C-alpha atoms as one frame of an Amber mdcrd trajectory, in Angstrom:
protein
   6.128  -5.413  -9.971   6.739  -2.994 -12.806   3.675  -4.215 -14.698   1.468
  -3.909 -11.597   2.647  -0.328 -11.071   1.997   0.550 -14.702  -1.505  -0.947
 -14.573  -2.349   0.945 -11.370  -0.998   4.172 -12.837  -3.114   3.711 -15.973
  -6.239   3.022 -13.917  -5.562   6.087 -11.763  -5.069   8.240 -14.833  -8.250
   6.939 -16.470 -10.236   7.652 -13.306  -8.607  10.991 -12.478  -8.895  12.866
 -15.765 -12.729  12.755 -15.979 -13.012  13.679 -12.301 -10.806  16.734 -12.830
 -12.838  17.753 -15.882 -16.146  17.409 -14.012 -14.749  19.294 -11.026 -13.686
  22.194 -13.246 -17.129  22.328 -14.821 -18.807  22.326 -11.401 -16.463  25.076
 -10.233 -17.408  27.276 -13.193 -21.122  26.624 -12.552 -20.618  27.534  -8.901
 -19.164  30.894  -9.861 -22.174  31.641 -12.052 -24.717  30.762  -9.365 -22.980
  32.298  -6.374 -24.996  33.190  -3.317 -27.603  30.434  -3.588 -28.220  28.697
  -0.281 -30.350  25.645   0.419 -31.073  24.322   3.877 -32.223  20.787   4.622
 -33.280  18.980   7.773 -32.224  15.339   7.616 -32.857  12.490  10.045 -29.747
  10.849  11.433 -28.806   8.158  13.935 -28.679  10.626  16.833 -31.554  12.934
  15.850 -32.035  15.605  13.208 -29.278  17.365  11.293 -29.410  20.763   9.640
 -27.434  20.793   6.378 -26.672  23.956   4.430 -25.279  24.013   0.878 -24.111
  26.870  -1.279 -24.533  26.796  -5.055 -26.643  24.679  -7.375 -27.992  21.379
  -6.229
């Protein structure tokens, strides 16, 4: 049980650190490109959806 917990903790750490680093980079890029808006119309199962995003795409 102890070994399984240690292995899962190591896997979580190996997956989490790069995700945090990439998220910080994206956050800094978002601050630099503030105010950019893109709108998209996408087909969906019940009709069309309007999707709006702020920042770089």
